[in-house]
Backbone as JSON, one array per atom type, in Angstrom:
{
  "sequence": "XXXXXXXXXXXXXXXXXXXXXXXXXXXXXXXXXXXXXXXXXXXXXXXXXXXXXXXXXXXXXXXXXXXXXXXXXXXXXXXXXXXXXXXXXXXXXXXXXXXXXXXXXXXXXXXXXXXXXXXXXXXXXXXXXXXXXXXXXXXXXXXXXXXXXXXXXXXXXXXXXXXXXXXXXXXXXXXXXXXXXXXXXXXXXXXXXXXXXXXXXXXXXXXXXXXXXXXXXXXXXX",
  "N": [[10.67, 3.8, 18.44], [11.66, 1.3, 16.24], [14.19, 0.61, 13.72], [15.91, -0.37, 11.19], [19.12, 0.25, 10.38], [22.36, 1.58, 9.56], [23.61, 2.72, 11.37], [25.27, 3.3, 14.55], [26.14, 4.84, 16.42], [24.42, 7.97, 18.17], [24.59, 10.63, 16.29], [24.28, 13.04, 17.47], [24.25, 12.77, 20.73], [25.97, 10.9, 20.71], [25.47, 8.51, 22.29], [24.74, 4.97, 22.34], [22.69, 4.02, 19.22], [21.81, 2.35, 17.03], [19.62, 1.03, 14.84], [17.42, 3.08, 15.68], [15.12, 5.4, 14.81], [14.55, 7.75, 16.27], [16.37, 8.89, 18.44], [16.67, 7.64, 21.46], [18.07, 8.61, 23.81], [18.74, 11.22, 23.47], [16.34, 12.23, 21.63], [16.58, 13.07, 19.72], [16.44, 13.05, 16.12], [17.6, 10.79, 14.03], [19.95, 10.94, 10.96], [21.47, 9.14, 9.67], [21.03, 6.66, 8.42], [21.62, 4.47, 5.53], [20.24, 2.82, 4.11], [16.93, 1.95, 3.09], [14.55, 1.27, 5.93], [13.24, -1.37, 6.86], [9.83, -1.37, 6.53], [8.31, -3.15, 8.38], [9.59, -3.34, 10.63], [9.87, -0.42, 11.5], [7.67, 0.46, 12.79], [7.88, -1.29, 14.83], [6.9, -4.22, 14.39], [6.36, -7.46, 13.72], [7.3, -9.31, 10.84], [4.6, -10.09, 9.19], [1.98, -10.7, 7.35], [-0.57, -11.11, 8.3], [-2.35, -8.41, 10.05], [-3.23, -6.14, 12.94], [-5.3, -3.87, 12.04], [-5.93, -1.35, 13.58], [-4.34, -1.41, 15.7], [-1.68, -0.91, 13.99], [-2.58, 1.74, 13.22], [-2.25, 3.08, 15.43], [0.26, 2.91, 16.11], [1.03, 4.38, 14.15], [0.32, 7.1, 14.62], [1.61, 7.83, 16.96], [4.11, 7.36, 16.18], [4.14, 9.52, 14.52], [3.41, 11.71, 16.02], [5.87, 12.12, 17.15], [7.51, 13.17, 15.57], [6.37, 15.67, 14.49], [6.45, 18.58, 12.75], [6.53, 21.06, 14.35], [7.97, 20.25, 16.81], [10.85, 20.8, 15.92], [10.85, 22.96, 15.28], [12.75, 25.07, 16.4], [15.26, 23.3, 16.33], [18.32, 22.21, 15.0], [19.32, 22.78, 11.51], [19.76, 20.76, 10.22], [18.72, 18.8, 11.43], [16.02, 19.24, 11.34], [15.63, 19.02, 8.51], [15.95, 16.12, 8.45], [14.07, 15.54, 9.9], [11.71, 15.94, 8.69], [12.31, 14.06, 6.49], [12.14, 11.92, 7.86], [9.39, 11.97, 8.26], [8.18, 11.75, 5.98], [9.06, 9.06, 5.12], [7.67, 7.56, 7.3], [4.91, 7.86, 6.83], [4.87, 6.99, 4.07], [5.43, 4.25, 4.65], [3.28, 3.72, 6.34], [0.97, 3.78, 4.57], [1.64, 1.8, 2.62], [1.75, -0.46, 4.49], [-1.38, -0.61, 5.47], [-3.24, -0.8, 3.27], [-4.04, -3.85, 2.08], [-3.0, -5.26, -0.28], [-0.92, -3.58, -1.2], [0.8, -4.29, 0.7], [1.03, -6.92, 0.87], [2.6, -6.9, -1.82], [4.5, -5.77, -0.74], [5.56, -7.29, 1.08], [6.46, -9.28, -0.36], [8.48, -8.49, -1.52], [10.71, -8.11, 0.18], [11.09, -10.47, 0.59], [12.13, -11.34, -1.48], [10.53, -11.96, -3.56], [8.71, -11.64, -6.42], [5.72, -10.55, -8.79], [5.95, -11.28, -11.05], [7.78, -11.53, -14.2], [5.74, -11.89, -16.44], [3.42, -10.5, -15.64], [2.42, -7.87, -16.69], [0.12, -9.13, -18.43], [-3.35, -9.24, -18.7], [-4.98, -11.46, -16.58], [-6.21, -14.73, -17.2], [-8.57, -15.38, -16.02], [-10.05, -13.18, -15.68], [-10.03, -11.74, -18.44], [-11.91, -11.95, -20.7], [-14.16, -10.26, -19.1], [-12.3, -8.05, -18.88], [-11.94, -6.83, -21.41], [-14.72, -6.49, -22.42], [-15.61, -4.79, -20.4], [-13.89, -2.69, -21.17], [-15.06, -2.14, -23.73], [-17.42, -1.34, -23.21], [-16.94, 1.03, -22.0], [-15.82, 2.68, -23.93], [-18.08, 2.97, -25.81], [-19.65, 4.35, -24.22], [-18.03, 6.5, -24.05], [-18.45, 7.33, -26.75], [-21.47, 7.63, -27.18], [-21.73, 9.95, -25.62], [-21.38, 12.22, -27.3], [-23.38, 12.29, -29.06], [-25.42, 12.47, -27.06], [-27.01, 10.63, -26.37], [-26.17, 8.85, -23.71], [-27.41, 7.66, -21.49], [-28.61, 4.89, -21.18], [-26.34, 3.47, -21.41], [-24.69, 4.62, -19.34], [-25.98, 3.79, -17.14], [-25.6, 0.79, -17.24], [-23.05, 1.26, -17.48], [-22.22, 1.58, -14.5], [-23.69, -0.58, -13.29], [-21.92, -2.34, -14.06], [-19.43, -1.47, -12.75], [-20.52, -1.65, -9.98], [-20.27, -4.55, -9.94], [-17.96, -5.24, -10.45], [-16.62, -4.23, -7.73], [-17.67, -5.59, -6.14], [-16.83, -7.86, -6.49], [-13.9, -7.2, -6.27], [-13.69, -7.12, -3.24], [-14.48, -9.65, -2.45], [-12.34, -11.02, -3.57], [-10.03, -9.73, -1.86], [-11.16, -10.56, 0.65], [-10.47, -13.12, 0.04], [-7.44, -13.03, -0.28], [-6.65, -12.1, 2.5], [-7.19, -14.52, 3.4], [-5.19, -16.12, 2.64], [-3.25, -14.66, 3.88], [-3.23, -15.7, 6.81], [-2.48, -18.14, 6.11], [-0.06, -17.94, 5.36], [1.18, -16.76, 7.29], [2.02, -18.43, 8.64], [4.96, -20.75, 9.04], [4.99, -23.06, 7.84], [3.03, -23.36, 5.57], [3.69, -21.27, 4.09], [5.78, -21.53, 1.51], [3.19, -22.92, -0.04], [1.59, -21.38, 0.05], [2.27, -19.13, -1.14], [2.07, -18.96, -4.45], [-0.41, -18.57, -4.83], [-1.12, -16.45, -3.32], [0.1, -14.78, -4.75], [-1.02, -14.68, -7.34], [-3.9, -14.32, -6.63], [-2.88, -11.3, -6.06], [-2.38, -10.39, -8.49], [-4.81, -10.22, -9.83], [-6.31, -8.68, -8.47], [-4.93, -6.7, -8.78], [-5.81, -5.58, -11.78], [-8.32, -5.54, -11.51], [-8.44, -3.2, -9.53], [-7.38, -1.4, -11.48], [-9.28, -1.27, -13.05], [-11.32, -0.78, -11.95], [-10.46, 1.79, -11.44], [-10.6, 2.93, -14.1], [-13.17, 2.86, -14.72], [-14.55, 4.73, -12.61], [-13.13, 7.11, -13.55], [-14.12, 7.52, -15.93], [-16.57, 8.07, -15.08], [-16.78, 9.97, -13.45], [-17.9, 12.95, -13.18], [-21.08, 12.27, -12.98], [-20.68, 10.69, -10.6], [-19.62, 11.68, -8.56], [-21.69, 13.67, -8.07], [-23.5, 11.81, -7.12]],
  "CA": [[10.16, 3.05, 17.11], [13.14, 1.09, 15.79], [14.17, 0.9, 12.07], [17.05, -1.04, 10.19], [20.01, 1.03, 10.05], [23.95, 1.16, 10.06], [24.18, 3.57, 12.41], [25.57, 2.25, 16.06], [25.56, 5.91, 17.82], [23.64, 8.82, 17.74], [25.22, 11.58, 15.97], [23.95, 14.14, 18.38], [24.75, 12.78, 21.97], [26.95, 9.68, 20.92], [25.14, 7.4, 22.94], [24.21, 3.75, 21.14], [21.11, 4.24, 18.58], [21.45, 1.71, 16.29], [18.33, 0.67, 14.87], [16.47, 4.0, 16.19], [14.68, 6.53, 14.41], [14.65, 8.75, 17.11], [17.55, 8.55, 19.54], [16.19, 7.26, 23.24], [18.71, 9.24, 24.59], [18.57, 12.57, 23.55], [15.36, 12.31, 21.24], [17.29, 13.53, 17.95], [16.38, 12.23, 14.5], [18.81, 10.35, 13.09], [19.69, 10.77, 9.65], [22.54, 8.52, 8.97], [20.84, 5.83, 7.47], [22.09, 4.84, 3.79], [19.2, 2.05, 3.18], [15.48, 2.36, 3.75], [14.41, 0.61, 6.74], [11.84, -2.42, 6.86], [8.32, -0.73, 7.07], [7.35, -3.7, 9.37], [10.18, -2.76, 11.95], [9.71, 0.76, 11.28], [6.59, 0.37, 13.68], [8.21, -2.41, 15.74], [5.92, -4.98, 14.1], [6.82, -8.33, 13.35], [7.28, -9.81, 9.64], [3.65, -10.99, 9.28], [1.07, -10.27, 6.25], [-2.0, -10.5, 8.75], [-1.91, -7.02, 11.06], [-4.13, -5.7, 13.38], [-5.17, -2.2, 11.55], [-6.11, -0.76, 15.04], [-2.74, -1.36, 16.33], [-0.74, -0.03, 12.96], [-2.79, 3.22, 13.24], [-1.91, 3.9, 16.78], [1.87, 3.07, 16.11], [1.56, 5.28, 13.24], [-0.02, 8.16, 15.35], [2.51, 7.9, 17.92], [5.39, 8.1, 15.74], [3.77, 10.67, 13.7], [3.45, 12.8, 16.74], [7.53, 12.48, 17.5], [7.96, 13.7, 14.14], [5.8, 16.75, 14.22], [7.08, 19.77, 12.66], [6.23, 22.22, 15.53], [8.55, 19.89, 17.62], [11.67, 20.55, 15.47], [11.5, 24.51, 14.71], [14.2, 25.16, 17.19], [16.46, 22.38, 16.14], [19.41, 22.24, 13.51], [18.78, 22.71, 10.11], [20.13, 19.16, 9.69], [17.79, 17.92, 11.93], [15.06, 19.79, 10.68], [15.56, 18.45, 7.2], [15.99, 14.85, 9.25], [12.9, 14.91, 11.01], [10.8, 16.1, 7.34], [12.73, 13.01, 5.82], [11.51, 10.77, 8.37], [8.06, 11.99, 8.53], [7.74, 11.22, 4.67], [9.38, 7.55, 5.32], [6.69, 7.0, 8.18], [3.73, 8.26, 5.91], [5.16, 5.85, 3.09], [5.38, 3.12, 5.24], [1.79, 3.29, 6.8], [0.36, 3.74, 3.38], [2.01, 0.37, 2.4], [1.05, -1.38, 5.33], [-2.57, -0.26, 5.95], [-3.19, -1.7, 2.23], [-3.6, -5.46, 1.72], [-2.55, -5.25, -1.75], [0.6, -3.17, -0.99], [1.63, -4.85, 2.13], [1.41, -8.12, 0.26], [3.62, -6.6, -2.69], [5.96, -5.27, -0.35], [5.93, -8.83, 1.8], [7.29, -10.28, -1.44], [9.86, -7.59, -2.43], [11.68, -8.41, 1.26], [11.41, -11.98, 0.78], [13.06, -11.57, -2.85], [10.01, -12.65, -4.61], [7.78, -10.72, -7.47], [4.64, -11.03, -9.47], [6.79, -12.12, -12.19], [7.78, -10.84, -15.49], [4.26, -11.87, -17.13], [2.29, -9.63, -14.73], [1.66, -7.14, -17.61], [-0.59, -9.76, -19.25], [-4.5, -10.05, -17.9], [-5.33, -12.61, -16.12], [-6.98, -15.48, -17.9], [-10.06, -15.29, -15.28], [-10.27, -11.64, -16.09], [-9.91, -11.2, -19.73], [-13.39, -11.56, -21.03], [-14.53, -9.03, -18.63], [-11.86, -6.61, -18.8], [-12.31, -6.33, -22.37], [-16.23, -6.11, -22.21], [-15.82, -3.41, -19.74], [-13.31, -1.39, -21.91], [-15.72, -1.77, -24.97], [-18.26, -0.61, -22.78], [-16.68, 2.39, -21.49], [-15.57, 3.31, -25.72], [-19.16, 3.09, -26.24], [-20.04, 5.31, -23.48], [-17.77, 7.9, -25.05], [-19.29, 7.81, -28.44], [-22.93, 7.92, -26.9], [-22.14, 10.99, -24.89], [-21.39, 12.84, -28.08], [-24.74, 12.28, -29.67], [-26.48, 12.8, -25.96], [-27.71, 9.26, -25.88], [-25.54, 7.86, -23.15], [-28.26, 7.61, -20.8], [-28.79, 3.68, -20.8], [-25.05, 2.69, -21.5], [-24.05, 4.97, -18.14], [-26.36, 3.0, -16.62], [-25.01, -0.35, -17.55], [-21.4, 1.16, -16.6], [-22.54, 1.33, -13.15], [-23.7, -1.62, -12.87], [-20.15, -3.16, -14.21], [-18.79, -0.82, -11.32], [-20.91, -2.48, -8.77], [-19.93, -5.89, -10.08], [-16.16, -5.06, -10.22], [-16.34, -3.65, -6.53], [-17.91, -6.93, -5.13], [-15.37, -8.6, -6.78], [-12.54, -6.83, -5.68], [-13.91, -7.49, -1.93], [-14.58, -11.17, -2.53], [-10.77, -11.39, -3.93], [-9.77, -9.06, -1.08], [-11.08, -11.76, 1.72], [-9.67, -14.57, -0.01], [-6.24, -12.68, -0.05], [-6.56, -12.18, 3.93], [-7.18, -15.82, 4.37], [-3.82, -17.14, 2.4], [-2.17, -13.93, 4.67], [-3.11, -16.62, 7.3], [-1.59, -19.74, 5.84], [1.42, -17.29, 4.59], [2.46, -16.46, 8.48], [2.3, -20.11, 9.29], [5.96, -20.93, 8.38], [4.95, -24.58, 7.35], [2.51, -23.0, 4.51], [4.2, -20.03, 3.45], [6.01, -21.78, 0.49], [2.26, -23.49, -0.89], [0.08, -20.21, -0.04], [2.91, -17.95, -2.34], [1.56, -19.04, -5.89], [-2.12, -18.27, -4.55], [-0.92, -15.02, -3.09], [0.67, -14.02, -6.55], [-2.26, -14.94, -8.26], [-4.49, -13.07, -6.23], [-2.28, -10.15, -6.44], [-2.2, -10.09, -9.85], [-6.04, -10.2, -10.45], [-6.64, -7.27, -7.95], [-4.01, -5.11, -9.44], [-6.36, -5.37, -12.97], [-9.58, -5.01, -10.96], [-8.42, -2.11, -9.01], [-7.08, -0.76, -12.16], [-10.42, -1.48, -14.26], [-12.2, -0.03, -11.14], [-10.35, 3.28, -11.38], [-10.82, 3.62, -15.2], [-14.6, 3.32, -14.95], [-14.37, 5.75, -11.73], [-12.77, 8.22, -13.88], [-15.03, 7.98, -17.07], [-17.83, 8.25, -14.41], [-16.46, 11.07, -12.16], [-19.01, 13.66, -13.18], [-22.08, 11.51, -12.48], [-20.02, 9.86, -9.51], [-19.5, 13.27, -7.67], [-22.81, 14.04, -7.84], [-24.53, 11.3, -6.54]],
  "C": [[11.43, 2.43, 17.16], [12.93, 0.73, 14.17], [15.59, 0.17, 12.01], [18.12, -0.18, 9.75], [21.36, 0.57, 9.96], [24.78, 1.92, 10.57], [24.3, 2.95, 13.57], [25.26, 3.42, 16.74], [25.03, 7.25, 17.08], [24.59, 10.08, 17.39], [25.14, 13.28, 16.87], [24.71, 14.11, 19.9], [25.86, 11.59, 21.86], [26.64, 8.57, 21.42], [24.23, 6.25, 21.73], [22.74, 4.08, 20.54], [21.03, 3.14, 17.43], [20.05, 1.05, 16.19], [17.04, 1.46, 15.03], [16.5, 5.01, 15.21], [14.69, 7.84, 14.8], [15.39, 8.37, 18.28], [16.54, 8.72, 20.93], [16.63, 7.91, 23.97], [18.83, 10.44, 24.87], [17.53, 13.07, 22.53], [15.67, 13.18, 20.08], [17.03, 12.69, 16.98], [17.5, 11.92, 14.12], [18.78, 10.29, 11.84], [21.17, 10.4, 8.78], [22.67, 7.51, 8.26], [21.16, 5.53, 6.06], [21.15, 3.78, 2.98], [17.9, 2.25, 3.66], [15.21, 1.52, 4.49], [13.26, -0.5, 6.48], [10.95, -1.72, 7.4], [7.66, -1.58, 8.36], [8.08, -3.18, 10.9], [10.22, -1.47, 12.25], [8.7, 0.93, 12.51], [6.46, -0.74, 14.7], [7.2, -3.83, 15.84], [6.81, -6.41, 13.44], [6.47, -8.63, 11.39], [5.99, -10.61, 9.07], [2.73, -10.39, 7.98], [-0.21, -10.0, 6.98], [-1.49, -9.21, 9.71], [-3.21, -6.73, 11.26], [-4.34, -3.87, 12.93], [-5.27, -1.3, 12.21], [-4.67, -0.25, 15.65], [-1.61, -0.6, 15.45], [-1.06, 1.13, 13.15], [-2.13, 3.78, 14.39], [-0.86, 3.66, 16.84], [2.04, 4.04, 15.2], [1.47, 6.73, 14.17], [0.98, 8.54, 16.14], [3.76, 8.05, 17.5], [5.42, 9.38, 15.05], [4.21, 12.09, 14.68], [4.98, 12.89, 17.3], [8.14, 13.43, 16.71], [7.32, 14.87, 13.81], [6.58, 17.74, 14.18], [7.26, 20.54, 13.94], [7.41, 21.64, 16.44], [10.1, 20.08, 17.44], [11.65, 22.12, 14.83], [12.55, 25.16, 15.49], [15.45, 24.68, 16.83], [17.33, 22.71, 14.99], [18.69, 22.38, 12.14], [18.73, 21.15, 9.92], [19.08, 18.22, 10.38], [16.39, 18.07, 11.72], [14.64, 19.13, 9.2], [15.44, 16.93, 7.47], [14.5, 14.4, 9.47], [11.57, 15.03, 9.56], [10.88, 14.63, 6.66], [11.85, 11.44, 6.47], [9.91, 10.64, 8.76], [7.08, 11.15, 7.27], [8.05, 9.87, 4.65], [8.19, 7.0, 6.18], [5.47, 7.14, 7.52], [3.85, 7.09, 4.88], [4.86, 4.48, 3.63], [4.08, 2.41, 5.66], [0.92, 3.43, 5.64], [0.37, 2.22, 2.9], [1.14, -0.63, 3.28], [-0.29, -1.65, 5.65], [-3.18, -1.04, 4.73], [-2.89, -3.07, 2.11], [-2.68, -5.86, 0.65], [-1.07, -4.88, -1.35], [1.23, -3.64, -0.25], [1.84, -6.0, 1.43], [2.73, -7.87, -0.7], [4.77, -6.62, -2.11], [6.48, -6.62, 0.41], [6.84, -9.21, 0.48], [8.43, -9.99, -2.0], [10.73, -8.04, -1.27], [11.74, -9.51, 1.48], [12.13, -12.09, -0.44], [12.44, -12.08, -3.71], [9.34, -11.37, -5.36], [6.53, -11.37, -7.95], [5.27, -11.96, -10.67], [6.58, -11.21, -13.48], [6.18, -10.8, -16.29], [2.9, -11.2, -16.49], [1.57, -8.73, -15.56], [0.49, -7.62, -18.53], [-2.2, -9.79, -18.43], [-4.37, -11.17, -17.75], [-6.35, -13.6, -16.74], [-8.72, -15.25, -17.64], [-10.64, -14.0, -15.71], [-10.5, -11.2, -17.57], [-11.15, -11.06, -20.66], [-13.78, -10.35, -20.34], [-13.81, -8.0, -18.77], [-12.52, -5.82, -20.5], [-13.73, -5.94, -22.62], [-16.29, -4.77, -21.56], [-15.13, -2.23, -20.41], [-14.03, -1.16, -23.03], [-17.2, -0.84, -24.36], [-18.21, 1.19, -22.48], [-16.37, 3.42, -23.25], [-16.71, 3.9, -25.93], [-19.81, 4.18, -25.4], [-19.45, 6.6, -24.08], [-18.19, 8.51, -26.18], [-20.71, 8.0, -27.97], [-22.97, 9.61, -26.25], [-21.7, 12.09, -25.8], [-22.13, 13.01, -28.92], [-26.02, 12.46, -28.2], [-27.41, 11.74, -25.89], [-27.02, 8.38, -25.0], [-26.15, 7.62, -22.04], [-28.34, 5.72, -20.05], [-27.33, 3.07, -21.06], [-24.84, 3.36, -20.01], [-24.57, 4.33, -17.15], [-25.9, 1.44, -16.41], [-23.27, -0.19, -17.0], [-21.5, 1.15, -15.07], [-22.88, 0.11, -12.68], [-22.56, -2.33, -12.83], [-19.86, -2.88, -12.92], [-18.91, -1.9, -10.12], [-20.36, -3.83, -8.8], [-18.69, -6.08, -9.51], [-15.78, -4.65, -8.84], [-16.53, -4.88, -5.87], [-17.05, -7.98, -5.46], [-14.07, -8.55, -6.23], [-12.8, -7.3, -4.14], [-14.08, -8.64, -1.44], [-12.86, -11.84, -2.67], [-9.84, -10.74, -2.55], [-9.63, -10.29, 0.56], [-10.53, -12.96, 1.36], [-8.32, -14.19, 0.26], [-6.09, -12.67, 1.59], [-6.48, -13.51, 4.34], [-5.65, -16.51, 3.96], [-3.14, -16.28, 3.59], [-2.04, -14.8, 5.88], [-2.06, -17.71, 7.41], [0.13, -19.02, 5.94], [2.2, -17.26, 6.13], [2.7, -17.53, 8.96], [3.7, -20.54, 8.43], [5.97, -22.47, 7.39], [4.34, -24.48, 5.94], [2.97, -22.22, 3.92], [4.63, -20.62, 1.68], [4.61, -22.12, -0.53], [1.06, -22.16, -0.86], [1.07, -18.86, -1.16], [2.32, -18.12, -3.61], [0.3, -18.28, -5.59], [-2.09, -16.8, -4.31], [-0.53, -14.03, -4.51], [-0.44, -13.91, -7.41], [-3.56, -13.7, -8.11], [-4.14, -11.46, -6.51], [-2.53, -9.48, -7.75], [-3.68, -9.96, -10.47], [-6.76, -8.91, -9.32], [-5.7, -6.23, -8.35], [-5.11, -5.02, -11.0], [-7.49, -5.26, -12.46], [-9.47, -3.52, -10.56], [-7.89, -1.13, -10.37], [-8.41, -0.22, -13.42], [-11.52, -0.69, -13.34], [-12.08, 1.66, -11.15], [-10.64, 3.86, -12.82], [-12.31, 4.43, -15.64], [-15.04, 4.35, -13.82], [-14.11, 6.96, -12.72], [-13.55, 8.7, -15.01], [-16.38, 8.05, -16.15], [-18.01, 9.32, -13.45], [-17.32, 12.2, -12.08], [-20.29, 13.22, -12.26], [-21.45, 10.94, -11.02], [-20.33, 10.88, -8.23], [-20.64, 13.59, -6.99], [-23.86, 13.39, -6.93], [-24.47, 10.4, -5.57]]
}
C-alpha cells in the first residue's frame, strides 16, 4: 500500500521505497516519514468523498495483516516501534474514512478548507430544537431527584428517536453532495452545502450523545 513520504530509499535494504508504508523489496516498515500521509493514498484510494465501504474495509484488513505485531516479534526494536506507529496510523485513517462526517471534514482539510470560525454557533435551523432538548434534559434531572421522571423520560426517548431520524436524513443528503463534489465541475457549488450539512450533523451528533448519556442506565437495559 502506498503513502506520501519524503523517503526515497528503504532504510534497511536501500531499494527505492518512496511513497511506501512497507518496503516492497524487503518487507520492512518504513519509519522515515516526517509528515502524516494522505489517508486516501494510504489505502491507495483516489481523493474522492464517495467511497465503497466494503472495499475500504478489505484494504484496511489487508494492510493491518501486514502490520500485525506477531510478524515483528523477532525484528529490530526500531522496526517494532515503527510497526506499532504504522498500525496506529492505519487505524486512525480507517476510522476517519469510514465515517462520512469525519471523511468530509478530512477532505475539507486536505483541500485547504474548514467549517469556519463561527462553527461554535448553533445552526439557525436547529437552534430552537437544541434549546428545547437541553431544557427537557434539565427537567429530567430535576424530576429524577423527586422520583417522578417516568413521563419526562418518555419524552426524552421520543426526542432521541426524532434526532436519530434527522441525523440519518442529513447523512443521506451529505452522501448526495459527495457525488456532486466528486465531479470537478460541481465541486465549488457543493462546497457550501457540504459545510452547512456538516455543521448541522456536528450539533445533532453532540445532542444525541448528550441524550444517550443521560439515558444510559435505561438505554443499556432496553
